[in-house]
N, C-alpha and C positions, 0 to 999 in steps of 0.2 A: 769763271772755273770755280770763283771763290761762292758763287750764288747759290750752286748746287747740294753744297755742305749744308748749308745755310737752312736750305728751303727743306731737307731732309731734318734737321733738327728742329726746325719748327713744327714738323709733320707727327716726329714722334711726341712730342712736349703735347700738341694738342691729342693724339690720342690716349695718352697718359692721363691726361685732364678729363677724360670722358668719364664718368660717374660708373661704377660696377653695378651699380641698381640699373635695371632696366625694362622693371614691370610697373604695376601699376600704382595708384596713390597709393601712399599710406593712409592707414585704416586706425581710427581712433578707438583707442580700449577704455573709452569711460563707461560702456555697457557693462554690467556684472556679468553676464551671459552673452559671450559673441560667438556664433558659429562661423569657424574660418575659412569652411570647405568654398566659398563662392569669393575667396579673397589671395589664394594659394596659387601659385605657379608651379607646374611639375616638369621635371628633365631626366627623362630615362638614359641609365649607364649600362647598357646591355654586356661591357667589360669590367664591369665593375672596376675603373682607374682613375675615375674623377674623383679630384680633392676638391676642399673646399674653396682655395684660390683658382682652382682650374673653371668651377661651377660659377665665379662670380665675374669671369669676364663676358662682357656684353654682345659675342658674337656666338652664343650659344643657343639653339632651340628651344626655349623655355616653351611652355604652351598654358593657356588659362586654363585652371578648373572650372568644372563646370558648379551649379549651384549645389548638387550632390557632394557625400563626401567620397574624399578621394578613393578610387578602388581600381584594381588593375587586373584582380583573379589570380591565375596560378601563372606565375612566369619566372623567371630564372636572372631578369634583371636587377640592378640597383636603382633606387628612385629617389630623386632631389626632390623636396620641397623648398619652398621657400615662400616667405609674406614678411612685408612692413607695415609695422606698428606704431604710432604714435600719440602720444600723452598731450595733447592741445590746452590740459589744464595745468595750476598754480600750482597743485597739490599731487607728489609722489602716487603712482598707482600701484601697487602689490597687485600680482597677479598669479593666477596656477593657470599655467599650460597642459590640455590633457590631449593624448591621444588615446580615442575611447575604441582601440580593438587590444584585446592579451596576446592574441598568439602571433606577434613579431619578432623575429631571433633577435636582428639587430637595429638599432636607432642612436643615430648620432645626431646630437641638436647642437648648435652654435647659435648663441647670440652677441650681435655685432653693433658696434656703433660706428659708420663709418669703417674705417679700414681696422679699427681694433676688437678684438674678442673677451667679451666681458666674461663670459659663460660658457660651458661645455659641458655635457652628460654624454654619457656612455651608457644606454638602457637597451631592454629585450629580453625578451623569455629564456635565451641562453646565459644570462646575467645571474649572478644567485639573489635573491630577492632581497638581502640587506642593503644593495648599494641602491635601491632605489633611493630619492632624494625625500618623498612623500610616500607613507606607507597607504595604497591605494594597489587594488586589483587592474586598472588599468597603469598606462606612462604618465606620470605628474612632475611637473617640474615646475620652480617659483622664476617667476620673471617678475624682477621689480622697476617701474619707469619713472625716470626721476621729472619733475616739471617740463614740461617741451619738449619734452626728450623723443628723439625716434629712433628704434632699433629695427634693425634685419636681422629675422630668422631662418634658419636653415636645418632642413632636417636631412639626413640620409636613411632610408629604410633600405634593408636588405632581410629577404625574409624568403624561407622556403615553401611555404605553404601559401596561402592570398594574401596580397599586397595591397592593402586597404589601409586608411590613416583618417578618419575624423576626427578632426582637431576641433577641437575648443578652448577658447579663452573666457577665465573664469575669475570673478571676485571670490574673496576667499571665503566669506559667509554665504553667498549665493552657493559654491560651490558645496559647502559644507550640509546645507539646507536640502540642496538636488540629492548629493550621495545617500544623506539620511532617509530619503524618501524611497530614491534607489533600494536602500539595505531592508526599508522594510518590505517591498515589493519583493525581494529576493529571497528573504526570509520567511515571507507566507507561500512564495511557491517551493520553497524546499523543506519548510515545516510540513507543507500541506501531501507534497508527494512521498516524503518520508513516514507521516503518519499512514496514509492508503498505502504505502510498502508494509509494514509493520501490520496492518489490518490485515492485509491477506496471508501475511506471512502467518499469522497464529490459526488463520483459517485453515492454511496446508497443514501445519502442526496437528490440530483436528480433524481434519477429513481426509489426510494424506494423498489429496488429488493433486498431481503434479501440475494442471494448469496451472495452480495458486502459485506453484514456487516458480513457474515459466514465467508469468506475469512479473513475480517480485522482483527475478533478477532482469527483465525488460526495462522495469521502472525506474531501477539502482543504476541502470547501464545508462540509461537517458540523462539522469538526474547528473551523471559524472560526467557525462557527453558535455553538458551545456555548462559544470561547473569547471570543465576544464576547458572549453572555449573561453570561458567570460573572465578566466583567470582568479576566479575565485578560489580552485583548487591552488593554484600555486601560492595564494595568500595565504591560506590555513593549514592545507594537509601536506605539501612538500614542495617548501621553500628553496631545499637546497638541490633538490633533483631535477635539474634542468634538463636534462637529457629525457627522462621520464616524465617530463613535461608535454615533451613534444610529442611520444609516443603513446601517451593517454589518450591524446583524441584520438587520433587511428584508431588506439585498441577498443575504446569503450562506445565507439562509434560502429565500428565492425560487430561489435558484442550488442549493441540496442538492435541491430540489423539482422542479428542470430538467432535471439530471441524472440524479436517480432516473428522470424518465420516458423519455430516450432509452436510458439505460442497460437499464432493462426492456425497451423497443422492441427493440433490436439483440441481446440475451443472449439472450432467448426466442424471437427471428425470429417475432415478433408479426403482423408483416405477412403472412407466407407461410402463417398459421393463420386469421386473420381479417383481413380488410381493414377494417371499420368498425372494431374495436377499434384497429388501427393507428394511422386517421384519429385516435381519439380520446387516443392516445398524443400523437401529433405535436401537437393540439390546445392538450394541458394541457402540454408543454414549451415552443407558443409563446408561452401567457399565462403561464407564469412566466416567460419571457425579458421581456415586454412587464411586467411586476411590477419585473423588475429597474432595468427603464429608469426607471419610475413612481415608486421610492424615492425619485430625485433631484428629484420634482416633486410630492409628496404631501405633505401631513401627516403626520407619522410615524404617529401614533394611527390614522388613517385605513388607513395602508399595512401596519402591522402585523397591523390585524384581519383587513382583505383577503390579506395573505399566508398568514395563521393558517387561516382558510376554505379557500383552495386550496389549503393542504398537505393538510387535510382532505380534500377532493377526488380530491386526487394519492393519496393514501393508498389511496382506494376504488378507483380506477383501477387502480393498481399490482398492488393485493390482487385483482382480478376479472382480470389479465393472467395472474396467478400461477397463479391456479388453471384458466383457460382451457387453459394450458400443461401444468399437470399434468393436466387431463382431455385432452388430446394425446397424453399421454408422451414429453413432451420431455425430454432425458436429464437434465439438471440443473436442471428444475423442481422436485423437492422440496428440494434444498435451498436452492435459490432463498426458495420460501415459509417456509421454516424460518429462515433470515437476515431475512428483509422481516418475517415474525411477529414478532420479536423487537425490532428498530428501530422498527417502526412503533408497536407497542405502547407503548413509552417515548416516541416522538413524540407519539400520542394523550394518552400520561398527563402531561406538561409542557403540553402545547397547553389541556388541559381545566383544568389548573393554573393558567395563564395567564388563563382566562377565568375562573377564579370558581369553577369547580364543582366540583373536587378541592382538597385540604387544601394548606398549602405543607411537606413535611417530606422527610428525607431520600431517602425513593424517588421522589417526585415531582420533587426537583430534579436530583437522578442519575440517572434511570432514560434519559434520552438516552444517557447516557455508558454503562452497563450494555449496552443495547442496540444502540447502534452499535458499539461495539467486538466484541462476538456474531456482530453479522451481517457485519462486515468480514474477520474470522478465515472464516467459514462460506461467504462468497461468494468469498472468496480461496482456499477451499479447490474453492468449485467452479469457479474459474478454473483451477486447478490442475489436477483432474481432465480439463478442455478439453484442457489443453496436452498433458495424458498420452496421450489418447484419439489425438488428433492426430499425436503423436509417436508411439503405437505402431501407428496405421495406417500412416505412414511409412517406418516400420523393418519393417514386415512387407511393404510392396512392395519395399522394397530386397532381403529377406531373401528373396521370392521370386525375383524376378528374378535373384540368386547362386544360388540352388536349381536354375532349369533348365537351368543351364549346367552345374553342378558336381556337388554335390551334394543331391541330391531324397530320399536316404537320411536325412538331417539334421533336415530339416524335421517329418517322420512324427516323430521323437524330438521333438524342440523341443516340438509343439503337446501332447502328454500332458504335460509339464511345468506345475508351477503357474505362477502369472501373475508374480510377480514372477522364477523364474528363466529365465522365457521372457525378461523385459524387458532381463535381465543377458545374456543371448543373445545379442537381439537389437546390445546395444550392442556386444558382440564380433564380431559377422559385419561392421554396419557400418563398423567398425577393418578389418578385412580388407579389406571392400567398397573401402573408400580405397588400399588396398593393391595392389590387384590389377588389372594390367591386362585392361579389361572386353572386348576382342575374342579374343587368344590365352589367357587364363586364368594366365595367368604374370604373376611378380611385377611391380610396377611400378619405375619409376626411382625414385621416394620409398625404397619398400621395400629396393631395392638397396642406395642409399647406407647408410643406415641400418644394414643389416646390414655390407657392407663394412667401416664404421668400426667395428662389434663386433667383427669376424672380425680386422680391425688389432689393433685391442687386445687381442684374447686371443692372438694369433698373436705380437706383438710381447713379449709379457710371456713367454709359454713358447719363444718363439726358434723358432717351429715355421714352414714356409715358407708362402706363401700365394698362390695361383692366380688370378688376373683373367683371362677368356677373352672376346672380343668376336668376335662373328659377324655378316655382313653377307650379305644374298641379292644373288647377279650380276644385274645388268640388271633390277634389279625397273620400274624404270620402264617399259621394253620390255614388262615381263609386264602392266601397267596399260595402256599405250596400244592393246597388241594382242589383250588378253583382258576387259577391263575392270575398274573397280575391285570389285565384287565377287570375280571371279577373284586379283585380287591380295589381297584380304583371306582368300580359300580357301588362297594359297599361303603365307599370312604364318600362318594357323593349323596348317598341316602342318609346316612348318618349326619351329613352337613346339611341336607334337606330339615330334618329332625331337628338338629340344633339350631339353625336360624329361625323355626317357629317357636321356639323357646323365649324369641325376644319380646319383652310387652311396651317398650318407651322407645323414642328416637333416639336418647340415650343409651341403652344396650348396645351392646356389640357383641358380634359372633363371628371367631378367626378360626382357622387352622394354625393352630400353633408349633407343629412339625410333625411329621408323617402322618400315625394313625392317633395324634392327639388335639384335641379342640378345646375354646377356651371362649368363655363368658364373662365377659364384664356387666357388672349390675350396678350403676352406681343409684343410692339411695335408695339400698335394698337392705333390710337386717338379715338373720340370718334365718328366721321360721321363713319369711317369702323365697330367701334364694334356697332353702333346703326345697320347698314347694316345686321351683320351679326344675332343680335338679329332679326330684324324682318324677315329675311329667315327663322329662326328654327322656330319662330311662327307660320309663314303661315304654313309649311310643317309639323307641330303638327295637327295644327286644319283641315288641309287637308284628314289626313290619318285613315283609319277606324280601329280601330281596334276589331278582330273579335275572337270572344271567345267561342267554340260550338255553341248555334244555337243564340248566342245574338252579334249583332253590336251594336259598337256607337264611336262616338268622343269624343276628349277634347281637350281643351283649357290651354294656358300656361300664366301665367302673367312673364314679365321678367324684371329685376332691372340691369341699366347699370353703372357702375362708371368707369371715364376713368379720370386719373390724372398723375402726376409724383413726384417719390416719392422724397421727402424732408425731410431735419434736423426735427426733432420732431416729424415727422409723424410714423405712424408702418404699416406695413402687413394688421393689422387686423382694420385700419380706412377704408381703403379700405374695407372691408368684409361689415364694419358696413354699409358705406355707399351704397352700392350696394344692402346692406339690405332696406336700408332705401327708394330708389327708387324702391323696389321690392313692399314694403308695399305701394307707393303711386297709384301704377299698380292697387294693388288690390283695394285699397279704390276709386278709377277713375270708376271701372265697371268690371276690369281683362281683359285678352285677349289683353296685351296691353303691350307695351315697353316703358317705363321710363330712360333715361339717365342722369344720373347726373355727371356734372365735378366741377373737383378742383384745 
């Protein structure tokens, strides 16, 4: 009878002697960058009841992870991960253990040597950011292996989102080098996207076209979605707002889909192509807006799944709209489809990764970054093409109006030039239009004042005379009152033709100064030469008959001339004032005469 108790005691001692670790061989920590995905085991805890002591029992159903990062998609379970790492060298090996996914609610990390607990951390985006042992967007903890030491590391992951945990063990220098490069890449991405958003926002303020506003909102939502998913927003924008950190991902993802819908609707003019497709896009937009509101009321787990499914629906609807616009030969549809294909392909990869269909790797993690950057560049080109098209049409209309009144032959020459040369010429002609009086074809007052300052400076340097001549149509109000405003316009045009005929040299300027008043600017002209020009113009005006419909009449002009040398202390406006005073003297002396003043 004594044999049975002894046998039972022996069995219990043997069971206790079985080591807790029953996984694979210990992995050396010598590499400065070690992906741990293929070296860890995982255990599902659907009831959330297993403790560290429980999972160290050798009778549990641990499974070996694949070469890909651990990823179980959306589920309600807790997940235990374990690995055994050793330092075969004679020197201590300080390392950083990184969990490379920012959207995990709760992470418990335990470091053990045998049965002795050496280190323990509680991390996750439900914890305030300042509690992290290493200031980083991902979850990073320091672990040091003494010479010849073997450690077991256990992680418990519980999250309402996608349960994935890419694990990497880093040497300190290697970690900071790679993180520096990643930071540069992130800075390039976010800086580039911000620049594109600001560029299009400025265009919106100039053009007041809501397409650009929706596009800016789409870019900002995309950037904020990726910043929230990558942990950068939690690191730099809302370190203490743990509740909002969860909501932000759902909020900005739904906002991205909403603005994608409304931008596609307006940019491709879908409502004018297909009423039904327009209704579908509006419904998609409304649903996404509703999900933005629902994000504050629904559990994150369900809100995230619903938003991701709705994003897939939005992708399908937008692609269908793009194909429809492409078949309808909308000018920007081809670039639109190429841009959205890149973005949506990246989004599809990320969504399938979140759902556990695709593995977690560099491509799946950054596919949306790559796609959204290329998409933003291409759509900005499409919007710029739209601006250029509208501007080209506007310039063309202005050029045609100017051609009809002055230089029809130049338009024929312009149309045979290349598009680049044509655009440059249109800009030049637009400048000319801004300097020309539309009624008379003479230079306007703005151009006159510019040329007056230029000739003033030149004549001042060379000490050459400068003449300013002001001409006013006598009794012009009576012409309008008696014959009508069309007759008045015809009168001004005929006087303008005579004034234009008074020009002698390319440097001379004839301009409409205002109302029925004209101005001649004659550089390097003395008072006698100016008086001759003024008298010739006065005589020609009085000699010509203005013919309008059934009426015919003549008009006269009064002229004030001032000639002088530009000297220090004087201004171009002084010449205008003195010519105006001479004009006033001609009016007071009976009109239809020339008064010359010199200084």
